ModelCIF file with pLDDT and N, C-alpha, C, O atoms, coordinates in Angstrom:
data_MODEL
#
_entry.id   MODEL 
#
_entity.id                         1 
_entity.type                       polymer 
_entity.pdbx_number_of_molecules   1 
#
_entity_poly.entity_id                      1 
_entity_poly.type                           'polypeptide(L)' 
_entity_poly.nstd_linkage                   no 
_entity_poly.nstd_monomer                   no 
_entity_poly.pdbx_seq_one_letter_code       MGELIKGKAVADAITQEVKSSVSELAAKNIHPKLMIVRVGERQKKYPGFCMLQ 
_entity_poly.pdbx_seq_one_letter_code_can   MGELIKGKAVADAITQEVKSSVSELAAKNIHPKLMIVRVGERQKKYPGFCMLQ 
_entity_poly.pdbx_strand_id                 A 
#
loop_
_entity_poly_seq.entity_id 
_entity_poly_seq.num 
_entity_poly_seq.mon_id 
_entity_poly_seq.hetero 
1 1  MET n 
1 2  GLY n 
1 3  GLU n 
1 4  LEU n 
1 5  ILE n 
1 6  LYS n 
1 7  GLY n 
1 8  LYS n 
1 9  ALA n 
1 10 VAL n 
1 11 ALA n 
1 12 ASP n 
1 13 ALA n 
1 14 ILE n 
1 15 THR n 
1 16 GLN n 
1 17 GLU n 
1 18 VAL n 
1 19 LYS n 
1 20 SER n 
1 21 SER n 
1 22 VAL n 
1 23 SER n 
1 24 GLU n 
1 25 LEU n 
1 26 ALA n 
1 27 ALA n 
1 28 LYS n 
1 29 ASN n 
1 30 ILE n 
1 31 HIS n 
1 32 PRO n 
1 33 LYS n 
1 34 LEU n 
1 35 MET n 
1 36 ILE n 
1 37 VAL n 
1 38 ARG n 
1 39 VAL n 
1 40 GLY n 
1 41 GLU n 
1 42 ARG n 
1 43 GLN n 
1 44 LYS n 
1 45 LYS n 
1 46 TYR n 
1 47 PRO n 
1 48 GLY n 
1 49 PHE n 
1 50 CYS n 
1 51 MET n 
1 52 LEU n 
1 53 GLN n 
#
_struct_asym.id          A 
_struct_asym.entity_id   1 
#
loop_
_ma_qa_metric.id 
_ma_qa_metric.mode 
_ma_qa_metric.name 
_ma_qa_metric.software_group_id 
_ma_qa_metric.type 
1 global pLDDT . pLDDT 
2 local  pLDDT . pLDDT 
#
_ma_qa_metric_global.metric_id      1 
_ma_qa_metric_global.metric_value   81.40 
_ma_qa_metric_global.model_id       1 
_ma_qa_metric_global.ordinal_id     1 
#
loop_
_ma_qa_metric_local.label_asym_id 
_ma_qa_metric_local.label_comp_id 
_ma_qa_metric_local.label_seq_id 
_ma_qa_metric_local.metric_id 
_ma_qa_metric_local.metric_value 
_ma_qa_metric_local.model_id 
_ma_qa_metric_local.ordinal_id 
A MET 1  2 75.00 1 1  
A GLY 2  2 84.00 1 2  
A GLU 3  2 85.00 1 3  
A LEU 4  2 84.00 1 4  
A ILE 5  2 81.00 1 5  
A LYS 6  2 86.00 1 6  
A GLY 7  2 91.00 1 7  
A LYS 8  2 93.00 1 8  
A ALA 9  2 91.00 1 9  
A VAL 10 2 91.00 1 10 
A ALA 11 2 93.00 1 11 
A ASP 12 2 95.00 1 12 
A ALA 13 2 94.00 1 13 
A ILE 14 2 94.00 1 14 
A THR 15 2 95.00 1 15 
A GLN 16 2 96.00 1 16 
A GLU 17 2 96.00 1 17 
A VAL 18 2 92.00 1 18 
A LYS 19 2 94.00 1 19 
A SER 20 2 95.00 1 20 
A SER 21 2 94.00 1 21 
A VAL 22 2 92.00 1 22 
A SER 23 2 94.00 1 23 
A GLU 24 2 95.00 1 24 
A LEU 25 2 94.00 1 25 
A ALA 26 2 93.00 1 26 
A ALA 27 2 95.00 1 27 
A LYS 28 2 96.00 1 28 
A ASN 29 2 96.00 1 29 
A ILE 30 2 94.00 1 30 
A HIS 31 2 89.00 1 31 
A PRO 32 2 85.00 1 32 
A LYS 33 2 84.00 1 33 
A LEU 34 2 79.00 1 34 
A MET 35 2 78.00 1 35 
A ILE 36 2 76.00 1 36 
A VAL 37 2 75.00 1 37 
A ARG 38 2 70.00 1 38 
A VAL 39 2 74.00 1 39 
A GLY 40 2 70.00 1 40 
A GLU 41 2 69.00 1 41 
A ARG 42 2 65.00 1 42 
A GLN 43 2 61.00 1 43 
A LYS 44 2 65.00 1 44 
A LYS 45 2 65.00 1 45 
A TYR 46 2 63.00 1 46 
A PRO 47 2 62.00 1 47 
A GLY 48 2 62.00 1 48 
A PHE 49 2 60.00 1 49 
A CYS 50 2 60.00 1 50 
A MET 51 2 54.00 1 51 
A LEU 52 2 53.00 1 52 
A GLN 53 2 47.00 1 53 
#
loop_
_atom_site.group_PDB 
_atom_site.id 
_atom_site.type_symbol 
_atom_site.label_atom_id 
_atom_site.label_alt_id 
_atom_site.label_comp_id 
_atom_site.label_asym_id 
_atom_site.label_entity_id 
_atom_site.label_seq_id 
_atom_site.pdbx_PDB_ins_code 
_atom_site.Cartn_x 
_atom_site.Cartn_y 
_atom_site.Cartn_z 
_atom_site.occupancy 
_atom_site.B_iso_or_equiv 
_atom_site.pdbx_formal_charge 
_atom_site.auth_seq_id 
_atom_site.auth_comp_id 
_atom_site.auth_asym_id 
_atom_site.auth_atom_id 
_atom_site.pdbx_PDB_model_num 
ATOM 1   N N  . MET A 1 1  ? 82.763  354.877 58.155 1.00 75.00 ? 1  MET A N  1 
ATOM 2   C CA . MET A 1 1  ? 84.095  354.070 59.047 1.00 75.00 ? 1  MET A CA 1 
ATOM 3   C C  . MET A 1 1  ? 83.808  352.630 59.024 1.00 75.00 ? 1  MET A C  1 
ATOM 4   O O  . MET A 1 1  ? 82.714  352.252 58.606 1.00 75.00 ? 1  MET A O  1 
ATOM 5   N N  . GLY A 1 2  ? 84.884  351.606 59.524 1.00 84.00 ? 2  GLY A N  1 
ATOM 6   C CA . GLY A 1 2  ? 84.802  350.258 58.822 1.00 84.00 ? 2  GLY A CA 1 
ATOM 7   C C  . GLY A 1 2  ? 83.606  349.820 59.999 1.00 84.00 ? 2  GLY A C  1 
ATOM 8   O O  . GLY A 1 2  ? 82.857  350.505 60.694 1.00 84.00 ? 2  GLY A O  1 
ATOM 9   N N  . GLU A 1 3  ? 83.802  348.415 59.870 1.00 85.00 ? 3  GLU A N  1 
ATOM 10  C CA . GLU A 1 3  ? 82.688  347.412 60.890 1.00 85.00 ? 3  GLU A CA 1 
ATOM 11  C C  . GLU A 1 3  ? 83.263  347.033 61.763 1.00 85.00 ? 3  GLU A C  1 
ATOM 12  O O  . GLU A 1 3  ? 84.424  346.708 61.516 1.00 85.00 ? 3  GLU A O  1 
ATOM 13  N N  . LEU A 1 4  ? 82.888  346.917 62.856 1.00 84.00 ? 4  LEU A N  1 
ATOM 14  C CA . LEU A 1 4  ? 83.469  346.294 64.307 1.00 84.00 ? 4  LEU A CA 1 
ATOM 15  C C  . LEU A 1 4  ? 83.257  344.805 64.477 1.00 84.00 ? 4  LEU A C  1 
ATOM 16  O O  . LEU A 1 4  ? 82.139  344.391 64.783 1.00 84.00 ? 4  LEU A O  1 
ATOM 17  N N  . ILE A 1 5  ? 84.100  344.123 64.324 1.00 81.00 ? 5  ILE A N  1 
ATOM 18  C CA . ILE A 1 5  ? 83.524  342.558 64.310 1.00 81.00 ? 5  ILE A CA 1 
ATOM 19  C C  . ILE A 1 5  ? 84.138  342.010 65.554 1.00 81.00 ? 5  ILE A C  1 
ATOM 20  O O  . ILE A 1 5  ? 85.161  342.515 66.016 1.00 81.00 ? 5  ILE A O  1 
ATOM 21  N N  . LYS A 1 6  ? 83.415  340.773 66.227 1.00 86.00 ? 6  LYS A N  1 
ATOM 22  C CA . LYS A 1 6  ? 83.842  340.316 67.615 1.00 86.00 ? 6  LYS A CA 1 
ATOM 23  C C  . LYS A 1 6  ? 84.635  339.001 66.978 1.00 86.00 ? 6  LYS A C  1 
ATOM 24  O O  . LYS A 1 6  ? 84.203  338.110 66.247 1.00 86.00 ? 6  LYS A O  1 
ATOM 25  N N  . GLY A 1 7  ? 86.084  339.237 67.585 1.00 91.00 ? 7  GLY A N  1 
ATOM 26  C CA . GLY A 1 7  ? 87.014  338.330 67.105 1.00 91.00 ? 7  GLY A CA 1 
ATOM 27  C C  . GLY A 1 7  ? 86.444  336.858 67.453 1.00 91.00 ? 7  GLY A C  1 
ATOM 28  O O  . GLY A 1 7  ? 86.316  336.011 66.569 1.00 91.00 ? 7  GLY A O  1 
ATOM 29  N N  . LYS A 1 8  ? 86.112  336.613 68.803 1.00 93.00 ? 8  LYS A N  1 
ATOM 30  C CA . LYS A 1 8  ? 85.532  335.199 68.886 1.00 93.00 ? 8  LYS A CA 1 
ATOM 31  C C  . LYS A 1 8  ? 84.524  334.466 68.062 1.00 93.00 ? 8  LYS A C  1 
ATOM 32  O O  . LYS A 1 8  ? 84.542  333.268 67.784 1.00 93.00 ? 8  LYS A O  1 
ATOM 33  N N  . ALA A 1 9  ? 83.547  335.459 67.676 1.00 91.00 ? 9  ALA A N  1 
ATOM 34  C CA . ALA A 1 9  ? 82.559  334.720 66.462 1.00 91.00 ? 9  ALA A CA 1 
ATOM 35  C C  . ALA A 1 9  ? 83.458  334.853 65.036 1.00 91.00 ? 9  ALA A C  1 
ATOM 36  O O  . ALA A 1 9  ? 83.154  333.936 64.272 1.00 91.00 ? 9  ALA A O  1 
ATOM 37  N N  . VAL A 1 10 ? 84.364  335.650 64.547 1.00 91.00 ? 10 VAL A N  1 
ATOM 38  C CA . VAL A 1 10 ? 85.172  334.962 63.652 1.00 91.00 ? 10 VAL A CA 1 
ATOM 39  C C  . VAL A 1 10 ? 86.255  333.881 63.830 1.00 91.00 ? 10 VAL A C  1 
ATOM 40  O O  . VAL A 1 10 ? 86.383  333.276 62.766 1.00 91.00 ? 10 VAL A O  1 
ATOM 41  N N  . ALA A 1 11 ? 86.920  333.508 64.600 1.00 93.00 ? 11 ALA A N  1 
ATOM 42  C CA . ALA A 1 11 ? 87.701  332.502 65.376 1.00 93.00 ? 11 ALA A CA 1 
ATOM 43  C C  . ALA A 1 11 ? 86.606  331.275 65.176 1.00 93.00 ? 11 ALA A C  1 
ATOM 44  O O  . ALA A 1 11 ? 86.942  330.367 64.417 1.00 93.00 ? 11 ALA A O  1 
ATOM 45  N N  . ASP A 1 12 ? 85.210  331.197 65.871 1.00 95.00 ? 12 ASP A N  1 
ATOM 46  C CA . ASP A 1 12 ? 84.511  330.240 65.793 1.00 95.00 ? 12 ASP A CA 1 
ATOM 47  C C  . ASP A 1 12 ? 84.110  329.740 64.496 1.00 95.00 ? 12 ASP A C  1 
ATOM 48  O O  . ASP A 1 12 ? 83.917  328.534 64.343 1.00 95.00 ? 12 ASP A O  1 
ATOM 49  N N  . ALA A 1 13 ? 83.950  330.675 63.423 1.00 94.00 ? 13 ALA A N  1 
ATOM 50  C CA . ALA A 1 13 ? 83.681  330.723 62.323 1.00 94.00 ? 13 ALA A CA 1 
ATOM 51  C C  . ALA A 1 13 ? 84.531  329.851 61.419 1.00 94.00 ? 13 ALA A C  1 
ATOM 52  O O  . ALA A 1 13 ? 84.179  329.028 60.573 1.00 94.00 ? 13 ALA A O  1 
ATOM 53  N N  . ILE A 1 14 ? 85.851  330.273 61.847 1.00 94.00 ? 14 ILE A N  1 
ATOM 54  C CA . ILE A 1 14 ? 87.054  329.482 60.742 1.00 94.00 ? 14 ILE A CA 1 
ATOM 55  C C  . ILE A 1 14 ? 86.983  328.441 61.546 1.00 94.00 ? 14 ILE A C  1 
ATOM 56  O O  . ILE A 1 14 ? 86.730  327.452 60.858 1.00 94.00 ? 14 ILE A O  1 
ATOM 57  N N  . THR A 1 15 ? 87.094  328.134 62.815 1.00 95.00 ? 15 THR A N  1 
ATOM 58  C CA . THR A 1 15 ? 87.407  326.854 63.427 1.00 95.00 ? 15 THR A CA 1 
ATOM 59  C C  . THR A 1 15 ? 86.395  325.988 62.835 1.00 95.00 ? 15 THR A C  1 
ATOM 60  O O  . THR A 1 15 ? 86.825  324.871 62.549 1.00 95.00 ? 15 THR A O  1 
ATOM 61  N N  . GLN A 1 16 ? 85.333  326.173 62.610 1.00 96.00 ? 16 GLN A N  1 
ATOM 62  C CA . GLN A 1 16 ? 84.499  325.238 62.114 1.00 96.00 ? 16 GLN A CA 1 
ATOM 63  C C  . GLN A 1 16 ? 84.294  324.927 60.846 1.00 96.00 ? 16 GLN A C  1 
ATOM 64  O O  . GLN A 1 16 ? 83.753  323.941 60.346 1.00 96.00 ? 16 GLN A O  1 
ATOM 65  N N  . GLU A 1 17 ? 84.910  326.120 60.248 1.00 96.00 ? 17 GLU A N  1 
ATOM 66  C CA . GLU A 1 17 ? 84.870  325.425 58.682 1.00 96.00 ? 17 GLU A CA 1 
ATOM 67  C C  . GLU A 1 17 ? 86.389  325.098 58.687 1.00 96.00 ? 17 GLU A C  1 
ATOM 68  O O  . GLU A 1 17 ? 86.727  324.723 57.564 1.00 96.00 ? 17 GLU A O  1 
ATOM 69  N N  . VAL A 1 18 ? 87.200  325.111 59.384 1.00 92.00 ? 18 VAL A N  1 
ATOM 70  C CA . VAL A 1 18 ? 88.961  324.047 59.014 1.00 92.00 ? 18 VAL A CA 1 
ATOM 71  C C  . VAL A 1 18 ? 87.997  322.529 59.750 1.00 92.00 ? 18 VAL A C  1 
ATOM 72  O O  . VAL A 1 18 ? 88.194  321.449 59.193 1.00 92.00 ? 18 VAL A O  1 
ATOM 73  N N  . LYS A 1 19 ? 87.163  322.567 60.781 1.00 94.00 ? 19 LYS A N  1 
ATOM 74  C CA . LYS A 1 19 ? 86.996  321.375 60.973 1.00 94.00 ? 19 LYS A CA 1 
ATOM 75  C C  . LYS A 1 19 ? 86.229  320.151 59.899 1.00 94.00 ? 19 LYS A C  1 
ATOM 76  O O  . LYS A 1 19 ? 86.402  318.937 59.796 1.00 94.00 ? 19 LYS A O  1 
ATOM 77  N N  . SER A 1 20 ? 85.227  321.227 59.116 1.00 95.00 ? 20 SER A N  1 
ATOM 78  C CA . SER A 1 20 ? 84.521  320.561 58.346 1.00 95.00 ? 20 SER A CA 1 
ATOM 79  C C  . SER A 1 20 ? 85.338  320.064 57.068 1.00 95.00 ? 20 SER A C  1 
ATOM 80  O O  . SER A 1 20 ? 85.010  319.041 56.467 1.00 95.00 ? 20 SER A O  1 
ATOM 81  N N  . SER A 1 21 ? 86.537  320.936 56.656 1.00 94.00 ? 21 SER A N  1 
ATOM 82  C CA . SER A 1 21 ? 87.215  320.522 55.632 1.00 94.00 ? 21 SER A CA 1 
ATOM 83  C C  . SER A 1 21 ? 88.417  319.231 55.815 1.00 94.00 ? 21 SER A C  1 
ATOM 84  O O  . SER A 1 21 ? 88.825  318.428 54.976 1.00 94.00 ? 21 SER A O  1 
ATOM 85  N N  . VAL A 1 22 ? 88.834  319.432 57.476 1.00 92.00 ? 22 VAL A N  1 
ATOM 86  C CA . VAL A 1 22 ? 89.134  318.043 57.979 1.00 92.00 ? 22 VAL A CA 1 
ATOM 87  C C  . VAL A 1 22 ? 88.401  316.906 57.944 1.00 92.00 ? 22 VAL A C  1 
ATOM 88  O O  . VAL A 1 22 ? 88.928  315.904 57.460 1.00 92.00 ? 22 VAL A O  1 
ATOM 89  N N  . SER A 1 23 ? 87.219  316.850 58.384 1.00 94.00 ? 23 SER A N  1 
ATOM 90  C CA . SER A 1 23 ? 86.493  315.832 58.344 1.00 94.00 ? 23 SER A CA 1 
ATOM 91  C C  . SER A 1 23 ? 86.295  315.091 56.809 1.00 94.00 ? 23 SER A C  1 
ATOM 92  O O  . SER A 1 23 ? 86.218  313.899 56.513 1.00 94.00 ? 23 SER A O  1 
ATOM 93  N N  . GLU A 1 24 ? 86.250  316.267 56.008 1.00 95.00 ? 24 GLU A N  1 
ATOM 94  C CA . GLU A 1 24 ? 85.894  315.969 54.245 1.00 95.00 ? 24 GLU A CA 1 
ATOM 95  C C  . GLU A 1 24 ? 87.060  314.894 53.939 1.00 95.00 ? 24 GLU A C  1 
ATOM 96  O O  . GLU A 1 24 ? 86.936  313.768 53.458 1.00 95.00 ? 24 GLU A O  1 
ATOM 97  N N  . LEU A 1 25 ? 88.128  315.507 54.320 1.00 94.00 ? 25 LEU A N  1 
ATOM 98  C CA . LEU A 1 25 ? 89.546  314.935 53.826 1.00 94.00 ? 25 LEU A CA 1 
ATOM 99  C C  . LEU A 1 25 ? 89.786  313.541 54.427 1.00 94.00 ? 25 LEU A C  1 
ATOM 100 O O  . LEU A 1 25 ? 90.088  312.600 53.693 1.00 94.00 ? 25 LEU A O  1 
ATOM 101 N N  . ALA A 1 26 ? 89.654  313.401 55.762 1.00 93.00 ? 26 ALA A N  1 
ATOM 102 C CA . ALA A 1 26 ? 89.824  312.036 56.733 1.00 93.00 ? 26 ALA A CA 1 
ATOM 103 C C  . ALA A 1 26 ? 88.776  311.377 56.004 1.00 93.00 ? 26 ALA A C  1 
ATOM 104 O O  . ALA A 1 26 ? 89.091  310.192 56.107 1.00 93.00 ? 26 ALA A O  1 
ATOM 105 N N  . ALA A 1 27 ? 87.798  311.431 55.380 1.00 95.00 ? 27 ALA A N  1 
ATOM 106 C CA . ALA A 1 27 ? 86.652  310.447 54.645 1.00 95.00 ? 27 ALA A CA 1 
ATOM 107 C C  . ALA A 1 27 ? 87.581  309.657 53.804 1.00 95.00 ? 27 ALA A C  1 
ATOM 108 O O  . ALA A 1 27 ? 87.763  308.444 53.700 1.00 95.00 ? 27 ALA A O  1 
ATOM 109 N N  . LYS A 1 28 ? 88.247  310.936 53.096 1.00 96.00 ? 28 LYS A N  1 
ATOM 110 C CA . LYS A 1 28 ? 89.057  310.464 51.805 1.00 96.00 ? 28 LYS A CA 1 
ATOM 111 C C  . LYS A 1 28 ? 90.676  309.517 52.421 1.00 96.00 ? 28 LYS A C  1 
ATOM 112 O O  . LYS A 1 28 ? 91.648  309.034 51.839 1.00 96.00 ? 28 LYS A O  1 
ATOM 113 N N  . ASN A 1 29 ? 90.325  309.604 53.584 1.00 96.00 ? 29 ASN A N  1 
ATOM 114 C CA . ASN A 1 29 ? 92.046  309.034 54.185 1.00 96.00 ? 29 ASN A CA 1 
ATOM 115 C C  . ASN A 1 29 ? 93.308  309.832 54.052 1.00 96.00 ? 29 ASN A C  1 
ATOM 116 O O  . ASN A 1 29 ? 94.447  309.366 54.049 1.00 96.00 ? 29 ASN A O  1 
ATOM 117 N N  . ILE A 1 30 ? 92.898  311.349 53.919 1.00 94.00 ? 30 ILE A N  1 
ATOM 118 C CA . ILE A 1 30 ? 93.761  312.102 53.559 1.00 94.00 ? 30 ILE A CA 1 
ATOM 119 C C  . ILE A 1 30 ? 94.004  312.736 55.256 1.00 94.00 ? 30 ILE A C  1 
ATOM 120 O O  . ILE A 1 30 ? 93.021  312.938 55.969 1.00 94.00 ? 30 ILE A O  1 
ATOM 121 N N  . HIS A 1 31 ? 95.132  312.947 55.648 1.00 89.00 ? 31 HIS A N  1 
ATOM 122 C CA . HIS A 1 31 ? 94.955  313.692 57.109 1.00 89.00 ? 31 HIS A CA 1 
ATOM 123 C C  . HIS A 1 31 ? 95.887  314.567 56.906 1.00 89.00 ? 31 HIS A C  1 
ATOM 124 O O  . HIS A 1 31 ? 97.056  314.227 56.729 1.00 89.00 ? 31 HIS A O  1 
ATOM 125 N N  . PRO A 1 32 ? 95.449  315.928 56.906 1.00 85.00 ? 32 PRO A N  1 
ATOM 126 C CA . PRO A 1 32 ? 96.482  316.875 56.905 1.00 85.00 ? 32 PRO A CA 1 
ATOM 127 C C  . PRO A 1 32 ? 97.308  317.198 58.010 1.00 85.00 ? 32 PRO A C  1 
ATOM 128 O O  . PRO A 1 32 ? 96.922  316.788 59.105 1.00 85.00 ? 32 PRO A O  1 
ATOM 129 N N  . LYS A 1 33 ? 98.334  317.826 57.958 1.00 84.00 ? 33 LYS A N  1 
ATOM 130 C CA . LYS A 1 33 ? 99.301  318.329 59.067 1.00 84.00 ? 33 LYS A CA 1 
ATOM 131 C C  . LYS A 1 33 ? 99.791  319.523 58.842 1.00 84.00 ? 33 LYS A C  1 
ATOM 132 O O  . LYS A 1 33 ? 100.108 319.897 57.713 1.00 84.00 ? 33 LYS A O  1 
ATOM 133 N N  . LEU A 1 34 ? 99.898  320.224 59.875 1.00 79.00 ? 34 LEU A N  1 
ATOM 134 C CA . LEU A 1 34 ? 100.571 321.758 60.071 1.00 79.00 ? 34 LEU A CA 1 
ATOM 135 C C  . LEU A 1 34 ? 102.087 321.754 59.953 1.00 79.00 ? 34 LEU A C  1 
ATOM 136 O O  . LEU A 1 34 ? 102.665 320.848 60.554 1.00 79.00 ? 34 LEU A O  1 
ATOM 137 N N  . MET A 1 35 ? 102.762 322.563 59.321 1.00 78.00 ? 35 MET A N  1 
ATOM 138 C CA . MET A 1 35 ? 104.612 322.567 59.127 1.00 78.00 ? 35 MET A CA 1 
ATOM 139 C C  . MET A 1 35 ? 104.677 323.927 59.095 1.00 78.00 ? 35 MET A C  1 
ATOM 140 O O  . MET A 1 35 ? 103.844 324.589 58.476 1.00 78.00 ? 35 MET A O  1 
ATOM 141 N N  . ILE A 1 36 ? 105.684 324.467 59.767 1.00 76.00 ? 36 ILE A N  1 
ATOM 142 C CA . ILE A 1 36 ? 106.028 325.543 59.640 1.00 76.00 ? 36 ILE A CA 1 
ATOM 143 C C  . ILE A 1 36 ? 107.555 325.551 59.338 1.00 76.00 ? 36 ILE A C  1 
ATOM 144 O O  . ILE A 1 36 ? 108.343 324.905 60.029 1.00 76.00 ? 36 ILE A O  1 
ATOM 145 N N  . VAL A 1 37 ? 108.010 326.450 58.076 1.00 75.00 ? 37 VAL A N  1 
ATOM 146 C CA . VAL A 1 37 ? 108.786 326.655 57.592 1.00 75.00 ? 37 VAL A CA 1 
ATOM 147 C C  . VAL A 1 37 ? 109.600 327.896 57.364 1.00 75.00 ? 37 VAL A C  1 
ATOM 148 O O  . VAL A 1 37 ? 109.515 328.645 56.390 1.00 75.00 ? 37 VAL A O  1 
ATOM 149 N N  . ARG A 1 38 ? 110.554 328.031 58.592 1.00 70.00 ? 38 ARG A N  1 
ATOM 150 C CA . ARG A 1 38 ? 111.576 329.409 58.561 1.00 70.00 ? 38 ARG A CA 1 
ATOM 151 C C  . ARG A 1 38 ? 112.515 329.515 57.400 1.00 70.00 ? 38 ARG A C  1 
ATOM 152 O O  . ARG A 1 38 ? 112.990 328.522 56.850 1.00 70.00 ? 38 ARG A O  1 
ATOM 153 N N  . VAL A 1 39 ? 112.770 330.755 57.042 1.00 74.00 ? 39 VAL A N  1 
ATOM 154 C CA . VAL A 1 39 ? 113.594 330.805 55.937 1.00 74.00 ? 39 VAL A CA 1 
ATOM 155 C C  . VAL A 1 39 ? 114.496 332.155 56.608 1.00 74.00 ? 39 VAL A C  1 
ATOM 156 O O  . VAL A 1 39 ? 114.013 333.231 56.963 1.00 74.00 ? 39 VAL A O  1 
ATOM 157 N N  . GLY A 1 40 ? 115.729 331.802 56.653 1.00 70.00 ? 40 GLY A N  1 
ATOM 158 C CA . GLY A 1 40 ? 116.619 333.330 57.105 1.00 70.00 ? 40 GLY A CA 1 
ATOM 159 C C  . GLY A 1 40 ? 117.760 332.519 57.885 1.00 70.00 ? 40 GLY A C  1 
ATOM 160 O O  . GLY A 1 40 ? 117.911 331.302 57.782 1.00 70.00 ? 40 GLY A O  1 
ATOM 161 N N  . GLU A 1 41 ? 118.550 333.379 58.690 1.00 69.00 ? 41 GLU A N  1 
ATOM 162 C CA . GLU A 1 41 ? 119.538 333.046 59.430 1.00 69.00 ? 41 GLU A CA 1 
ATOM 163 C C  . GLU A 1 41 ? 119.397 333.599 60.800 1.00 69.00 ? 41 GLU A C  1 
ATOM 164 O O  . GLU A 1 41 ? 120.448 333.523 61.438 1.00 69.00 ? 41 GLU A O  1 
ATOM 165 N N  . ARG A 1 42 ? 118.440 334.113 61.410 1.00 65.00 ? 42 ARG A N  1 
ATOM 166 C CA . ARG A 1 42 ? 118.043 334.531 62.715 1.00 65.00 ? 42 ARG A CA 1 
ATOM 167 C C  . ARG A 1 42 ? 117.722 333.497 63.656 1.00 65.00 ? 42 ARG A C  1 
ATOM 168 O O  . ARG A 1 42 ? 116.642 333.421 64.242 1.00 65.00 ? 42 ARG A O  1 
ATOM 169 N N  . GLN A 1 43 ? 118.620 332.753 63.779 1.00 61.00 ? 43 GLN A N  1 
ATOM 170 C CA . GLN A 1 43 ? 118.115 331.832 64.779 1.00 61.00 ? 43 GLN A CA 1 
ATOM 171 C C  . GLN A 1 43 ? 117.788 332.052 66.364 1.00 61.00 ? 43 GLN A C  1 
ATOM 172 O O  . GLN A 1 43 ? 117.086 331.520 67.224 1.00 61.00 ? 43 GLN A O  1 
ATOM 173 N N  . LYS A 1 44 ? 118.600 333.021 66.267 1.00 65.00 ? 44 LYS A N  1 
ATOM 174 C CA . LYS A 1 44 ? 118.614 333.066 68.134 1.00 65.00 ? 44 LYS A CA 1 
ATOM 175 C C  . LYS A 1 44 ? 117.559 334.021 68.654 1.00 65.00 ? 44 LYS A C  1 
ATOM 176 O O  . LYS A 1 44 ? 117.499 334.387 69.828 1.00 65.00 ? 44 LYS A O  1 
ATOM 177 N N  . LYS A 1 45 ? 116.587 334.464 67.521 1.00 65.00 ? 45 LYS A N  1 
ATOM 178 C CA . LYS A 1 45 ? 115.285 335.056 68.038 1.00 65.00 ? 45 LYS A CA 1 
ATOM 179 C C  . LYS A 1 45 ? 114.147 334.035 68.237 1.00 65.00 ? 45 LYS A C  1 
ATOM 180 O O  . LYS A 1 45 ? 113.110 334.258 68.862 1.00 65.00 ? 45 LYS A O  1 
ATOM 181 N N  . TYR A 1 46 ? 114.509 332.786 67.568 1.00 63.00 ? 46 TYR A N  1 
ATOM 182 C CA . TYR A 1 46 ? 113.486 331.731 67.571 1.00 63.00 ? 46 TYR A CA 1 
ATOM 183 C C  . TYR A 1 46 ? 114.279 330.650 67.976 1.00 63.00 ? 46 TYR A C  1 
ATOM 184 O O  . TYR A 1 46 ? 114.791 329.884 67.159 1.00 63.00 ? 46 TYR A O  1 
ATOM 185 N N  . PRO A 1 47 ? 114.425 330.529 69.327 1.00 62.00 ? 47 PRO A N  1 
ATOM 186 C CA . PRO A 1 47 ? 115.273 329.416 69.857 1.00 62.00 ? 47 PRO A CA 1 
ATOM 187 C C  . PRO A 1 47 ? 114.624 327.798 69.813 1.00 62.00 ? 47 PRO A C  1 
ATOM 188 O O  . PRO A 1 47 ? 115.259 326.748 69.916 1.00 62.00 ? 47 PRO A O  1 
ATOM 189 N N  . GLY A 1 48 ? 113.366 327.955 69.652 1.00 62.00 ? 48 GLY A N  1 
ATOM 190 C CA . GLY A 1 48 ? 112.460 326.779 69.985 1.00 62.00 ? 48 GLY A CA 1 
ATOM 191 C C  . GLY A 1 48 ? 112.640 326.019 68.697 1.00 62.00 ? 48 GLY A C  1 
ATOM 192 O O  . GLY A 1 48 ? 112.433 324.808 68.619 1.00 62.00 ? 48 GLY A O  1 
ATOM 193 N N  . PHE A 1 49 ? 112.978 326.666 67.827 1.00 60.00 ? 49 PHE A N  1 
ATOM 194 C CA . PHE A 1 49 ? 112.414 325.885 66.486 1.00 60.00 ? 49 PHE A CA 1 
ATOM 195 C C  . PHE A 1 49 ? 114.119 325.550 65.957 1.00 60.00 ? 49 PHE A C  1 
ATOM 196 O O  . PHE A 1 49 ? 115.052 326.353 65.916 1.00 60.00 ? 49 PHE A O  1 
ATOM 197 N N  . CYS A 1 50 ? 114.113 323.856 65.533 1.00 60.00 ? 50 CYS A N  1 
ATOM 198 C CA . CYS A 1 50 ? 115.341 323.254 65.068 1.00 60.00 ? 50 CYS A CA 1 
ATOM 199 C C  . CYS A 1 50 ? 115.380 323.876 63.630 1.00 60.00 ? 50 CYS A C  1 
ATOM 200 O O  . CYS A 1 50 ? 114.357 324.300 63.092 1.00 60.00 ? 50 CYS A O  1 
ATOM 201 N N  . MET A 1 51 ? 116.887 323.915 62.906 1.00 54.00 ? 51 MET A N  1 
ATOM 202 C CA . MET A 1 51 ? 117.198 323.866 61.724 1.00 54.00 ? 51 MET A CA 1 
ATOM 203 C C  . MET A 1 51 ? 117.062 322.756 60.982 1.00 54.00 ? 51 MET A C  1 
ATOM 204 O O  . MET A 1 51 ? 117.671 321.850 61.550 1.00 54.00 ? 51 MET A O  1 
ATOM 205 N N  . LEU A 1 52 ? 116.484 322.328 59.837 1.00 53.00 ? 52 LEU A N  1 
ATOM 206 C CA . LEU A 1 52 ? 116.565 321.525 59.133 1.00 53.00 ? 52 LEU A CA 1 
ATOM 207 C C  . LEU A 1 52 ? 117.594 321.409 58.167 1.00 53.00 ? 52 LEU A C  1 
ATOM 208 O O  . LEU A 1 52 ? 117.471 322.192 57.226 1.00 53.00 ? 52 LEU A O  1 
ATOM 209 N N  . GLN A 1 53 ? 118.550 320.672 58.133 1.00 47.00 ? 53 GLN A N  1 
ATOM 210 C CA . GLN A 1 53 ? 119.569 320.272 57.011 1.00 47.00 ? 53 GLN A CA 1 
ATOM 211 C C  . GLN A 1 53 ? 119.163 319.153 56.025 1.00 47.00 ? 53 GLN A C  1 
ATOM 212 O O  . GLN A 1 53 ? 119.934 318.809 55.130 1.00 47.00 ? 53 GLN A O  1 
#
């Protein structure tokens, strides 16, 4: 049977890893951004997103 893991502990570990990576990049004057790219024509399902043209 699989191992039961606690979601908060995993999320905290991932958050710490991302913070560390972002700090290293910021020291090199690189500022990461988050972007969402949607592909397809189902606009009505996600009305909060704008379509880029």
